N, C-alpha and C positions, 0 to 999 in steps of 0.2 A: 402709617400702618403698613405692614407687609401685605403684599397681595395674598389673598387667602389660599392660593395653591402653592405658595412658597413656604417650605418648612423653615422654622426658625434656625438661626445659626447659634450654636452653643459656644459661648466663650470658654475656651479651655481652662481659664484661670478660675472660673466661678462655678461653684457647686450649687445645685438647686435642691431644695427640700420640699417634700410633700408628706402629708399625714394620711395614712390609710385608715379610714374610719369604718371599714366594712364590718369589723367584728368587735366593736368597742363594748358590746353588751352581752356577747355570747360566751360559752365555755367558762362560765364562772366569773368573768371579769366584773360583772355587776356587783359581786359580793366581796371583792378583795379590798384591803386597806387602801385608802385613797380614791375609792370610787365615790360617785355622787351619793350624798345622804339626803333623803327627802324627795328625791327625784329619780325617775327610772325611765328607760327606753319605753315609748318613743316621745318623751317630753321634748318638744322642739326647743325649749329654753336651754337645754343642756348643749345642743349643737350651736345655738346662737352664741352662748357664752364662750364656748371653745373657739368659735370662729373669730370672735373679737380678740381673744387672747392670742390665737395664732397669728392674726394680722398684726398685732402689736409686736410680735417676734419676727415678722417678715417672712413667714412661711409662704412658699409660692402657691400651694394648692392643697385643698382638702379633697380627698378622693374616696369614692364610694364604689366598691365592687358590688356585684349582685348575683343572686341565684333565686330562682322562683319555685324551686321544689323543696319539699320537706324531706330531709334525709331518711330514706327507708330501705337502704341496701343491706345494712347489718341485721341479720336474722330475718330479713324480709319484712321488717316492721319499722314504723316511725317511733315506737315507744321510747327507745333509748335517747333519740335526738330530742323528743319533746321533754322527757324527764330531766335531762341534763342541759338542755339549752344548747345543743350542738348546731351551730350555723342556722339557728332559728330562734326567735322570729326575725323576719327581715321585711322591711317596708320599701315601697318605691320612694326613693329619696329626692325625686324632683321637686315636690313641694317644700321639703326641708331646705333644699338649696335656695329656693326662692326666699324663704324666710331668713336664712343666714345672710343672703346678699343684701337684705334690707338693713342690716345692722353693721355692714362692712362696706368698704369702698374699693379695696384693691385685691384681696385674696382671691385666687381662682378656685373653681370647683369642677371636679371630675365625676362624670355620671356614666354608668355602665348599662348597656342594653345588648341583647343577644341578636346577632344577625341570623342565627339559626332558626329563630321563631318569630321575630318581629318583622313588621313591614317597613320598608324604607321611607315611604311617604309620611307615615305617622311619626317616625323617629326624626326625620329631617325637619318636620314642622315643629315638633316639640322642642328640639334643641335650638332651632332659630328663635323661638319664643323665649326660651330661658337665656339665650345670649342677649336678647333685648332687656329682659328683666334685670340681669346682673351687670349690664353695661359692658359686655364683651369679655366675660370671665369664665366661659364654659369650655370644658374639654369633654370629648366623647370617647369613652373606652368601649370599643366594639369587640365583642367576644364571640367565639365559636363554642357553643355550649357542649359540655362533656358529660352531663349527668342525665340519666334515664328519668329520674323523678321530675326534672324540669320538662323534659320532653313530654311526659304524660299529661301535664297541665296544658299543653298546646295540641293535644289530639294525636300525638305520635305513639305508636306501639314500641318503637325503639328509635335510638338516635340514628340520623343519617350517617353514612360512612364518613370517616375522618376527612378525607380529601374533598368529598362533596361538600362538607360544611365550609371549608375554605373557598371553594368555587362559589358557593352562595355569598360568602362574605365579600369576595371580589365584586360581584355584581351589586350587592347591597350598597357598598360604599360608592361605587360608580354612579348608581342612581341618586344617592344622597348628594353627592357633589354636583351632579348636573341640576338637581333640584335647587340647591343653594345658589347656583349661577343662573337659574332660569329667569330671575328678575334682576336686571342689571343694577349696579349700585346707584346710577343716576336716573333710574326709571321714574321715580316719584317726583312730580313736578309741583304739585300743590300751588297752582297759580290762583291766587285769591280774586284777581280781577275777572278772569274768565271762567273760574270754577273747574278748570281742567285739573284733574288729579294726577294722572300718570300718562306716560308715553307708551302706547301699545306696541310700538316698534321695538321696545326694549323689555318686553315681557314674552317669554318663549315657552311653548310646549316642548316637552323633551321626547315624547312619542317613543318611549322605551319598550321594546319587546325582547325579552331575554329568556334564558332557560328557567328562571325562577320567578321573575316579576314582569308584569305589564303595568306600566305607569305612563299616563298621558302627560301629566303636569300642565301648567307650571306650578310651582309651590305658591300657595295662596297666602304668602307672607311678605312683609316688607324686608329687604335685605338687612341683616343684623350687623352689629358693630364690627365683628371679626370676619363677616362674610361666610366663612366656614369655622365651626368650632375647631380647637386644636384636636387632632385625631390621635388617639392613643391605641396601641395594640400590644397584646401580651403573648403572642404565639411564641413558644419555645421550641417546638418541633421543627425540623427542616421545612416542612410545608408551611407551618405558621410563620416562620421567619421570612420565607419567600413572599408570602402574602403581605406581611407588615412592610416590607421594603417597597411595595408599590405605592403606598399612600400615607403611612404613619408619619406624623410629625414628631412623635415621642413614643418610646418603647417602654413598657413595663416589664422588667426582667426579673428572673429569679436571682436572689442574692445569696451570700453565704458560702459560696464555693468558687474560688478564683478561677480554677480550671474551667468550670462550666460558663462562668462569666466571659472569660476571654474567648472561649469557643463561640459563644453567642455573638459577641462583638465582632469577631472575625467573619462569621458566616453572614451577619447582617451587612457588614461593610461590602462583602463581595456581592450580595444581592442588590444593595443600593447602587453600586457601580454598574451592575448589569442592567438596571432600570434607568440609567442615565442620571442618577442622583448623587450628589456629593455626600459621602459618609460623614463629613464634618458637620453637616446640617442637622443630623438626627442623633439626639441624645438618648441614653437609656437611664431610666430611674430604676435602680436596683432595689427590689423588695428587701427590707432590712429591719430586724428587730433590735432595739437598743434597750439596755437596762443601765441607767446612769445612777451613780452615787456620789456623794461628796468625798468619799474615800473608796479605794478599791475593795476594802473589806465590806463596806456597806453595799456596794454594787454586786459583789459575789453572793452575798446573803440574799439580796433581792432577787437575783437570777434563780436561785434555788426555789424560790416561791412559785416559779412558773409550773412546777410539777404538781403542786399541792391541790389544785382544784380540778384535776382530771382523775377519772376512775377508768376501770377496764372497759365498761360499757360505753362510756363517752369516747374513749380512744377508738374503739372498734367502730362505733357509728361514724366518727370523723373520717377514719381511713377508708372505710368501705364506701362511703358517699363520694369521696373525692377521687377514688380510683374506679368507681363503677363496678366493684366486685365485692361480694360478701366474704370478708376474710374470716368469719366465724366458721367457714367450711374447710379451711386449710387443715391438712393433716399434721401429724407430729413432726414431719420433716418437710421443709419447703425448698423446692428447687426454683431458684429465681428466674431462670430462662423460661421454664415451662409455665410458671405463674404469669410472667409478663406476656407471653404469647396468648394465654387465655384471656387476659385483660384487654389486649389489643383487639382480639377477635370479637369482643363485644361492642366495638366501636368507641370505647373510651380512650382518653388521651394516654399516650405511652410515656408521658413525662412526669408521672407521680412517683410515689414512694418506691414502688417495685422497679420502675425504670431507672431511678436514681441508684438503687442498690445494685442493679445490673451493671451500670456504668462504673460503680465503685469496685464491686467484687467479682464481676464477670457472670455470664449467663449460666455457667456450669456450677456455680456455687450453691451448696446446700447449707441450710441453717435450720436449727430447731424451731418449733413453733414458739417457744418461750423467747428465744433470741429475736425472732422476727417481731413479736409484739413489743419487746423492749426497744428495739430500734424504731418501731412504729410509734411508740409513746413519745419518744424524744422528737421524732419527725412531726408529729401532730402539734406539739407546742413550740417547735422550732428551737429546742434547747441548744442543740449542737451548733447552730448557725447564729445564735443570738450574741451580739457583741455586748460586753459589759465592762464598766470601768468608770473612771472619773471623766470629766469633761475633757481634760487634756489627753488622757489615754484614748478616748473614743475619737477625738479629733485627729490624732495621729493615725489611727486605724482607717478612718474614712478617707483621709488624704492619701494615704498609701494605696488603698484600694482604688480610689478615684483615678490616680495616675496610672495604675496597672491596667485599668480597663478603658483607657483612652481619653480621660478627662473631658467627657462629653455627657452631660446629664446630671446625675446626682443620685438621690436616694428617696424611696418611698418608704417611710418609716411606719411600721406596724406597731401594734400595742400589745405586748405580752402580759402586761399586768393590769392596770386599771385606768379608766377614764374618770376624770380628766388629769389626775396627778402625774401619770407617766408622761403625758404630752407637755404639761406645764414645766416639769423638770428639764425636758429637752429645750424648751423655749428659754427658760431662765438660766440654765447652766451651759448647755452645749452650744446653742446658736451664738451667744456672745463670744465664745472662744473661737468659733469658726470665723466670725466677722473680724475679730481682733487680728487673726492671722491673714485676713484677706482672702480666705478660701471661698467665702460667700461674698457676693457683690452687694451693691446698693439695693435696698429693698424697694421693689415696685418702681423701677425707673420709667416704665411705660404706662400707657392708658389701658391696654387690654392684657389678658393672660398671655397671648401669643407674644406681645412685645416684651412683657416681663420675663418670659422664658428665654428670650433672645439676648438677655443681658449677660 
């Protein structure tokens, strides 16, 4: 097993795949053809069956993003989000992961918690426990929260400033890592003859006193199979990339735009080198939506279905929540630069829809309200960035993109249509094609998630 502080080395020949299950049941996916019949979220059997199927296909990881607020930015109300199921409901997925691990042996699981609101001792202890339950198959996706509705549930009147959120993340992860190391791997003696359980010299308080946390330690847990979970981070802003370069074993990056991807990869490599880390050791899983068909025509028709389950109110609720700005208030003409400055001033992330439009069209660009919402509609469903085609066509596109972005990491595949059929199609059609080409390596060559990602 690799030392827990050592990031895995990604074989440039091998592409890794994860499934993003964060929104398998929201935005109308529960009603689409190919969705579960007779079961609905949060029936744990849905996730167990998908985990078994995904492991049979050799998928590396099932990933769960998270948010703890109910979208309420659009028109200052939760009504649209509740009525149309926009990024709601969402459960804490840690018990679901435990249940899925009980029916699988190899596949990994990614779990998300916010360093903006959570306490590192609680999270470090929970993830240590889950790493034991899963036999070393846990990844921790640490996020800096960007939504005011989440903040309100933790007693905040507003979000902390963007840079401060990443300063807190720096300290949060440092505390977690020190807690995971506070009980040495060989501290547990369990001498049956003497009854001596552990060596006190190998159990250490951390006595941390920082800007955000005071933690005495040690962690009250036995060291877990991986020592540290695989650490994942998704920061896309310059500040986020700088923070991720300090500790992340794996990056969750925005996909669909090669220019943005190569920019992210280049900035990350520079920051990794500045932190004394080898850029070859840290892969990026690009967030990617795929629609696969047995023919190109079938795939194109299925892709068009993506727009069918969204209405104006659902799109408005989605965009406003994820940007931290009520887009129902925009006028007949939208100046992108002015709107972006207003959004950033609220403390929200600058890398959402408006930030992307500024990058594409320029800060001086004006567009009509109708054009803005048309672009927003396609952004919400990911229409313009969704790849579609046959297994052979998609494999070609993924291989080309993988090479162009450094051949380190792979893809975090989201679900634009329905669960489970969209994922089953990828397992049954795309994965065999990638394996036939040698693009994907041997399934689960290691004992832990960290070892499997190193292949």
